[in-house]
N, C-alpha and C positions, 0 to 999 in steps of 0.2 A: 661336708656338709654345709658351716657356711663360706659359700663363695663370696667372704669379701675379709676380713683380716682372718682368720680360721676358720678350718674345714679338713671335714673326715666325713668322707662319702664315695658313692659308688654312683654309677652311672643306671641306667636303666637297661638290664640285659635282656628282654624278653625282644629286643628289635630282631628280624630276623633280615637279613641281606645276601646277598648273593657275594661270593668270594670273589675277591676285586686279584692280587698280587702274590704271590707265594713270599713267605718273610721264613728264612731258616729251614726247619722243618713243617711249617707248619701256613697258608692261607690265611691272610687277614680276614676277619668276617663282617667288616665296616670301614669307610673310608674315610669316618664321622672321627673325629678326635676333639674328648671333651677337658681330657688333664693335658698342661706342659710336663712332662713326665721326666724327662731327662734333661730342661733347662731349670725351669724354676722349681720344681718339687726336688731336683738333684743338690741347687742350690740352698732350699730352704734346710735338706738336711744336711747337710754339710756345716753350717752355721750350726746349729745347735749342735751339733756330734762334738765342736770345739767349744763350748761354753765351759766354763771350769765346774758349774753345779749342773752338767746333764744330765748325771745320776738322778736328781732330783724331780725330773721328771718321765722316770720310767714307770711308773707306779702302776698302771695303767696294764701296757704290754707286759709288762713280765708276772704280773697277775694271771694273764689271759696267757701267756707264753708256757706258765709251769702247770694252769691246767690242763693246755695243751698237747703238753712233752707227755704226762700223765694219764694219757690215753694212750701215747701211745708203749705203754708198759701191758695195753690188754691186748695186744695184736702178739696171736700167740705162734709165734712161726720166725725161723731164721732169714735176719735183717741183715746184709749186710755193706750195703752200697746205697745212699739214701741221699738228699737234695732239701735243705733248706732256703725257701723260695721267698726271696725278703728278709733275709736275717736280722738287718737291724743292728741290734751296740749287741747280739748274743739272746737275744729272749728265749730260742728256747737252745743253744746249743751247750749255752752252763746247764742246761736241765735234762740231757738226752748222755746216759751213760755209755759202758762198752760193752756192756752184756745184751743189749737191745740194739745197738748201732757203732756198726767198726769204722765205717768212711763214711764220712759228709763232707758234702759241695754246698756252699754258703753263697748266694748270690744277693747281691745287694746295690740298689743306682750310686751309690753313698761311699767313696772309699774310704775316708776319714770310719764312717759306725764299722766298715767291714774289719778296719784293724782293729777297734775295740773289742773285738770278739773275741770268746774265750771256748775253750773245751774243756770237757772233762777230762782224767786222765784215761789215756787208752783209747782213746776217740782219735782217729787219722781227722782231722782239718781239711780243705779245702776254697780258699778264698777268691771268690772271684767277682770282677764287678759287673753290673745287668748292665748291656747295651740293647738290650731292643726287649722287649713286651714277651717274648717269649721261650722257652728253654731248648736252646737246639743244642741238645744232647741225640747220641745214639737211640737209636730205637735198642728196646726192652736191657734196656742198661741197668738201670735202677729197682731197688726191691722197694721205694718208700719217698715219695715228694710230702713236706710238710711245711704248711706257710704258714704266720702269725701274723693278723690285723694287716696286713698289704695290699690284697686289692682290691680296698675299695677307691684307691691312685691310678689302675690301670683301666684304660679307654677298651679293651678288648678281652673280655673274659671270655665270650666262647671260646677265641684262639687261643688263648691262653690256657684254658682247661683244653682243650686236642693238644697243643704240646706236651702236656702235662702228660698224658691218657698214652700219648704216641713215645714217651722215653720210660717209660714204668713196664717191665717184663709182666708175662702172665699172671697174673692173679699178687700184682704189687698194688699196694694201696696208696689213696689219696688222701689227707688227714689236712684241715685250715679249718682257720678261725676267720672273720671278717664283720665288721660293723654290721647290724639290722635296721631296719628302718623305724625305729623308734629312738636308734642313740639323740639323745639331747634334743627331745624334742620340745619340752619346756625353752631352752633358747630360741629354737624357731617359732616357739608359739610367741615369747614377749616380741623377737625381732618382728612378726608380722602385724605383731597389733601397733607398737610403735610407729611403724612407716604409715598404716593407717589414718593414725593419729596427726602424726607432722606432716605426712605427704599426701594424703587422700589416696594411697595405692601401694603395690606391693613392688618391691626392684629383685631382683633375680638372684640373692643372697642362700637361696635355699637348693642345693640339689639332691637327687632323689637316690634312694636310698635301693638295695637290693632287701628284697622281701624273702620267707623262707620257701614261699611254695616259688617261687624263681629259679635256686638254688636248686632245687629238685630236679625241676624239666631240663637247666643247664646242666644239671652233670649224667642224665641222663641221655641229653641227643650228643655229651662229647662221649661217648662209650664207656662211662662207668656205670656200676652194676651193684647190686646188694647196698642199697644209698641209706645209711645214719644221717639225720640229721635233726638241728635241738637246739635251744636256746636257752641265753642266759641273761641275767640283767647285774649290771652292778650301780649302786644308787651312791656318789661320795658327794660328801657337803663339800661347800665352800663359802668362804664370809661374804663374799658377793658376785655377780657376775663378772666382775672385770678380774680376779685373781683365774677364774677358769677361764678366761681368753688368755692370760700370760700363760697357763701351764701349760693348753692348747698351743703356743707358739714356740715354748718351748718342748712338745715333742716333735716338732716338725708339721706338725697338722693344720698350717696354715695354708691358705685358699694357693690351689696352681693353678686354675681353668683359664683356655686361652681365654676368657671373654670376661675376667672377674673386676668388680670394680674398684678403683684402686683407695679409694676411700669409705668413711662409714662417716654420717655427718655428729659430729657432737650432740646436736638435739637429738637424736635417734638414737643413739650411744647409749645418753643417759636416760630416755625416756623407757630404753628397753630394758634397763637397769634399776629400775622402778618397778616396771612393770612385772619381772622377775621376779625381785623380793616379794612384790607383795603375792604372787599367787603362787609361788612355790616356797615359803621359806621351810627352811628347818632349823628344828630346836636341838643343839648337843644336851641329850641327856645328863652326860656329866657334868657341863661343867655351866647348864641353863646358858649361851650363849646362840643369838641367834643367826643364822646364814640362811643362805640356801642349797638343793640340792640339784643333779643333773646325773641323767641315768645315761647308761651303755649297753646298747643293747646288743651281745654278742654271739651272734651264727656257728654254732660250730657244725664240720661236717665231715663223713667219713665216705671213700668211696673206693671202687676195688675194678680195676681190670680185668674183665672175663678169663674163665680158665674152665676147661675140662672138670676140672676136680670141685667148681664150687655148686653148692644147692641149686636144683634148677625149680621152676616154677611148676605143678602140676596142670596139665595137661586142662583144657578147657572143656568142664560136661564132665570131667571124673571126679565130681564129687559125690559122694554115697548117701547126703542127707543134706536136709534143703535148712536152710537160715529161718525158714518159720516154720518149724520143726523145732528151734532152739531150746524152748519152753518145756516141751517134751519130754527133748533128751534129757535137759539139767534137772528133774523134775525126777524120772527114773534111775541118776545116779546117787541122787541123795538115798532114795528109799534103797538103794543094793545097801548105803554106806549104814 
């Protein structure tokens, strides 16, 4: 997101590149690394996890984690072994019941956050510090892989998705959530306008987000089938832009890009806050207090590893009716009723 003091971001995932070098059981898709995941981002997450009031900043990840884990209950098949990829402080594991999953491996780059994770009774958890961007697990060893709001900090989404497909059993399922392209569009607009006003141009404060159309193509190219993709939005009110920035830092969503600017000038920051207040006011209907709003767009997606028992699309040319006759068909159905 903001490649400055804050950031909730993803990179462009539609680039194509030759496979360069093997990493675990997968090959890296590109030699371009945007984010310093295992140094800067790990340190930011460690600092956030060690705050005495760390739980105050969990509200977005906990809410989305609950919604995502609820989707796991809709899968009507036996799930024995699973992976929580980027488990954080247990936003998913605290909501997964033993009747849904028996064994859960939790991976995260932050050891302190891993130590704070909890599980429900009957679920056996194994905590692992993530040392590469890929799941280096045996082939066909997991029934489900689930991930909550973590992929936006990884450099090689195609490689990650292929490694997940590799470790899933046939007919295994991959569920995840990630921030979409409309996340914090208000903040991006305010910063762009402020920099144009104060500096006469734009600096690279904003990183690209994944779009919903990109996710479908990426999952298909990684070997997943029977895809389900949808989006949701959370609109949250804050007293001002500064409280929003403070909370994003508490979530450990501050900048981790290699080329990040080290400072944001005071005049641009104050101008951004004024523009934000003017363009995106939000009034609390209960107290009549005036603040600002921030939008978080979340993409949810489900993909399945192919299996012979899954439904197959009909062969091309096997249709018995044409779409141009749809009106006639529907009229005939109504008459028969």
